[in-house]
MISE-301084 format. One record per residue (C-alpha): residue in three letters; x, y, z. Coordinates in pm, whole numbers, padded with zeros to 5 digits, always signed. Layout:
BEGIN
ALAXYZ...
This chain:
BEGIN
MET-06280+06207-04963CYS-06105+05875-04971MET-06142+05543-05142ALA-05917+05258-05237ASP-05781+05273-05591VAL-05690+04951-05769GLU-05338+04923-05900THR-05258+04730-06214ASP-05100+04416-06066ARG-05423+04215-06061THR-05375+03839-06053ALA-05706+03742-06210ARG-05793+03744-06580ARG-06004+04038-06701ARG-06363+03951-06790PRO-06573+04077-07081ARG-06753+04406-07019HIS-07124+04475-07044ARG-07348+04766-07121ARG-07394+05010-06832GLY-07721+05170-06726LEU-07750+05529-06608ARG-07621+05627-06267LEU-07936+05716-06079LEU-07952+06015-05851LEU-08185+05909-05574ALA-08230+06233-05383ALA-08604+06240-05446LEU-08647+05884-05326ALA-08436+05957-05020ALA-08667+06248-04943VAL-08969+06019-04975ALA-08808+05770-04739LEU-08738+06052-04495ALA-09098+06165-04505LEU-09232+05813-04458VAL-09006+05714-04172GLY-09000+06051-03998THR-08725+06210-03794ARG-08676+06107-03431LEU-08518+06368-03208ASP-08484+06158-02892THR-08178+06251-02690GLU-08168+05966-02440PRO-07816+05846-02343PRO-07646+05558-02529ARG-07749+05207-02428PRO-07572+04874-02487THR-07631+04760-02843VAL-07903+04500-02887VAL-07797+04327-03204ALA-08078+04223-03432THR-07989+03955-03681PRO-08013+04118-04025GLU-08280+03963-04239VAL-08149+03704-04484SER-08402+03666-04763THR-08520+03351-04937PRO-08388+03268-05285ALA-08515+03393-05620PRO-08753+03682-05545ALA-08872+03886-05841PRO-08628+04152-05970LEU-08710+04505-05860SER-08749+04813-06075PRO-08487+05088-06016GLU-08745+05281-05814GLU-08835+04977-05602LEU-08468+04894-05553ALA-08395+05244-05428ALA-08696+05249-05198ARG-08582+04923-05039VAL-08208+04990-05008VAL-08161+05365-04953PRO-08325+05377-04606THR-08083+05105-04487ILE-07763+05302-04551VAL-07584+05585-04374THR-07334+05838-04496VAL-07013+05828-04291THR-06781+06121-04225SER-06450+06079-04045SER-06174+06321-03956THR-05811+06269-03861GLY-05776+06632-03758LEU-05588+06703-04081LYS-05834+06574-04340SER-06190+06447-04369THR-06307+06130-04539ALA-06654+06056-04677GLY-06793+05706-04707THR-07104+05493-04673GLY-07226+05235-04423ILE-07478+04950-04416VAL-07721+04930-04122LEU-07708+04588-03951SER-07930+04653-03648GLU-08215+04883-03553ASP-08006+05036-03275GLY-07723+05143-03501LEU-07471+04870-03572VAL-07316+04967-03907LEU-07082+04791-04149THR-06831+04994-04353ASN-06474+04985-04486HIS-06182+05020-04248HIS-06014+05270-04480VAL-06313+05503-04433VAL-06236+05540-04060ASP-05865+05455-04052GLY-05679+05698-03827ALA-05991+05902-03750VAL-06029+06089-03422ASP-06390+06178-03497VAL-06653+05969-03680SER-07016+06057-03746ALA-07294+05911-03959THR-07621+06036-04104ALA-07908+05793-04156MET-08069+05813-04500ALA-08396+05690-04347THR-08436+05985-04109GLY-08175+06246-04192ARG-08057+06232-03831SER-07683+06250-03756TYR-07511+06038-03492ASP-07173+06023-03327ALA-07017+05689-03420GLU-06780+05462-03229VAL-06550+05216-03405LEU-06614+04883-03228GLY-06362+04680-03424TYR-06204+04625-03762ASP-06000+04404-03990THR-05730+04599-04171PHE-05647+04310-04403ARG-06008+04261-04517ASP-06083+04637-04507VAL-06390+04594-04285ALA-06497+04801-03984VAL-06800+04789-03756LEU-06944+05109-03608ARG-07202+05178-03340LEU-07421+05488-03371GLY-07489+05656-03038ALA-07853+05655-02918ALA-07985+05514-03248GLU-08313+05325-03252GLY-08570+05209-03504LEU-08338+05220-03804PRO-08436+05013-04110VAL-08203+04712-04141ALA-08044+04594-04465THR-08156+04267-04620LEU-07853+04044-04672GLY-07807+03807-04963ASP-07567+03519-05022SER-07250+03622-05204THR-07160+03258-05270GLY-07456+03241-05509LEU-07325+03515-05740ARG-07246+03421-06099LEU-07073+03601-06383HIS-07298+03853-06562ASP-07546+03875-06271PRO-07696+04227-06255VAL-07588+04427-05949THR-07613+04786-05828ALA-07371+04981-05609ILE-07541+05245-05393GLY-07351+05500-05192ASN-07251+05852-05100ALA-07075+05911-05433GLU-06824+06199-05426GLY-06928+06269-05066ALA-07227+06475-05177GLY-07453+06336-04904LEU-07706+06205-05158PRO-07752+05838-05252VAL-07637+05751-05602ALA-07703+05414-05767SER-07454+05270-06017PRO-07592+04967-06207GLY-07362+04707-06358ARG-07289+04336-06380VAL-07057+04089-06214THR-06747+04061-06433GLY-06522+03854-06207LEU-06529+03642-05892ASN-06260+03556-05638GLU-06036+03832-05771SER-05712+03946-05606VAL-05602+04308-05631THR-05369+04552-05462ALA-05568+04851-05341ARG-05400+05184-05276SER-05566+05434-05045SER-05613+05767-05219GLY-05585+05920-04873ASP-05238+05819-04751GLY-05109+05602-05037SER-05090+05287-04824ARG-05133+04955-05003ASN-05331+04648-04906ARG-05366+04315-05084LEU-05734+04219-05110THR-05838+03867-05206GLY-06166+03691-05285MET-06313+04011-05428ILE-06619+04056-05650GLU-06533+04246-05968VAL-06811+04455-06123ASP-06844+04714-06398ALA-07056+04944-06179ASP-06896+05287-06154VAL-06793+05304-05788ARG-06663+05649-05686PRO-06496+05806-05381GLY-06762+05823-05109ASP-06920+05492-05217SER-06671+05298-05003GLY-06849+05089-04742GLY-07181+05102-04927PRO-07390+04807-05040LEU-07355+04616-05364VAL-07702+04469-05412ASP-07851+04210-05643ALA-08161+04257-05858ALA-08384+04189-05556GLY-08216+04451-05336ARG-08023+04203-05121VAL-07674+04308-05010VAL-07418+04076-05169GLY-07106+04288-05124VAL-06945+04594-04969SER-06809+04841-05226THR-06440+04891-05154ALA-06215+04981-05447GLY-06240+05149-05784ASN-06002+05160-06076PRO-05833+05503-06095ASP-05883+05483-06473ASN-06262+05504-06421ARG-06355+05841-06566PRO-06653+06057-06463ASP-06693+06181-06821ALA-06735+05832-06970PRO-07055+05784-07177ALA-07335+05672-06946ALA-07425+05371-07163ASP-07068+05243-07194HIS-06911+05018-06930THR-06585+04969-07120GLY-06290+05006-06884ILE-06504+05047-06572THR-06371+04818-06299SER-06471+04822-05934TYR-06444+04574-05648ALA-06654+04468-05351ILE-06594+04249-05048PRO-06835+03950-05049ILE-07097+04011-04781ASP-07037+03664-04633ASP-06672+03759-04566ALA-06763+04101-04426MET-07025+03954-04193GLY-06770+03702-04068VAL-06567+03998-03942ALA-06879+04171-03807GLY-06979+03858-03617GLN-06640+03835-03449VAL-06653+04204-03355ARG-07004+04167-03211GLU-06879+03879-02997GLY-06591+04095-02874ARG-06324+03850-02992THR-05989+03990-03101GLY-05813+03722-03303GLY-05651+03655-03638THR-05663+03982-03830VAL-05964+04119-03640HIS-05911+04382-03370VAL-06183+04465-03117GLY-06178+04763-02884PRO-05943+05061-02851THR-05655+05074-03097PRO-05295+05050-02972PHE-05061+05329-03074LEU-04691+05282-03149GLY-04643+05607-03337ILE-04461+05509-03654ALA-04543+05478-04023VAL-04372+05189-04198THR-04327+05041-04543ASN-04158+04732-04678SER-03781+04748-04694PRO-03662+04869-05038THR-03376+04615-05017LEU-03385+04238-04980GLN-03338+04280-04606ASP-03632+04157-04396GLY-03811+04410-04181ALA-04047+04707-04175ARG-03878+05031-04277VAL-03974+05331-04061VAL-04071+05631-04275ALA-04210+05859-04002VAL-04212+05878-03622GLY-04473+06070-03424PHE-04348+06336-03186GLY-04372+06217-02826SER-04494+05872-02934PRO-04391+05549-02758ALA-04166+05472-03056GLU-03987+05806-03036GLN-03940+05773-02662ALA-03786+05429-02717GLY-03531+05579-02958ILE-03678+05462-03291ARG-03608+05703-03577SER-03697+05739-03945ASP-03513+05494-04172ASP-03467+05241-03890LEU-03566+04883-03974ILE-03805+04705-03735THR-03696+04340-03719SER-03876+04182-03422TRP-04182+04220-03201SER-04176+04047-02861GLY-03963+03768-03001THR-04151+03730-03331PRO-03951+03812-03647ILE-04086+04105-03851ARG-04021+04052-04223SER-04254+04315-04371ALA-04481+04607-04289SER-04777+04366-04297ASP-04612+04152-04029LEU-04597+04452-03798THR-04960+04544-03869TYR-05065+04186-03794GLU-04880+04182-03461MET-05038+04514-03363THR-05386+04369-03427ALA-05369+04144-03120ARG-05256+04425-02888HIS-05435+04694-02689PRO-05338+05024-02527GLY-05129+04963-02215ASP-04969+04642-02343ARG-04593+04618-02297VAL-04395+04488-02595GLU-04029+04445-02680ILE-03922+04577-03019GLY-03601+04498-03202TRP-03466+04715-03482VAL-03156+04804-03681ASP-03072+05173-03676ALA-02927+05386-03955THR-02571+05298-03849GLY-02642+04925-03877ALA-02644+04867-03502ALA-02900+04622-03361ARG-03111+04768-03082THR-03400+04659-02860ALA-03637+04842-02628SER-03933+04761-02407LEU-04221+05005-02438VAL-04587+05049-02347LEU-04834+05102-02631GLY-05045+05415-02619ALA-05407+05467-02724GLY-05468+05576-03080PRO-05740+05627-03339PRO-05881+05325-03529
């Protein structure tokens, strides 16, 4: 399993904590939803996605009981499983259209060669395609093959959130395949944190985040954070590694988790649905250079190469571990993030010119063609 852990260099002030309700195991309710909706076993071939606009509800509906909340939200989520060939990752997704457009975190599917999803509403499993993603916002959009008639999530307005508002995170906690609800309250808004993937250790600066004291766990990533009326106001993304599973159920002290505001996530989803690569959003097949990079440990600008894939375009161009990437088709590269950003606008088959400094200090350049890689 994989989720983003929050490191301790947060820029925002910590908020007061509030009492935590019980984490609710919703297996029984999921079974009821399955029985009500039924299982479709159609095997017709995939069709172009017809995107239904997710329902955006009117303000101030009555709060729901935990049972009502579960009955409304659980059928609109999927469990997501991805594999890189070396490891598997469990996550959650939010259904945006009846024919299987799904919102999740990019880190749930990052580097995967195989992605599948199981609908909580029907229990049916689908092959999933990554349509597009935003690495910097940690958002990805999937399409489930041959899906139809899926219940669609009701979206709220994350700009209307206030401190102390009650919220609930619902997801595939610990990758068990059963929906678990984690109640809490909003403890911070517009937070900035550095999230570290528990999968590969990579770091990403996330801004504008919703901080909550709901106990988000590995497997919850990509799942909905909902308000008291069951409207999705955020996408669960990162949990504090200090969150402990043996903490008393009625005590929220020290529990810190983060969600992407749904308005921000849907901005990415809208761009992906329109097929527009631009800014930090990539649409379509992912280009493959074949290197892993980090920021330079010295004051020297560049992206330090820490690994090179065998037979990759980078290896064929002569790039080796410990080289320093300094330019990309004439654009200076000052950090690992700069290189990631430049890759976002590219596609397999694109020709680029890379400049780097090798281990001897010699400046080198090469023209290469990007391969096709996993998302």
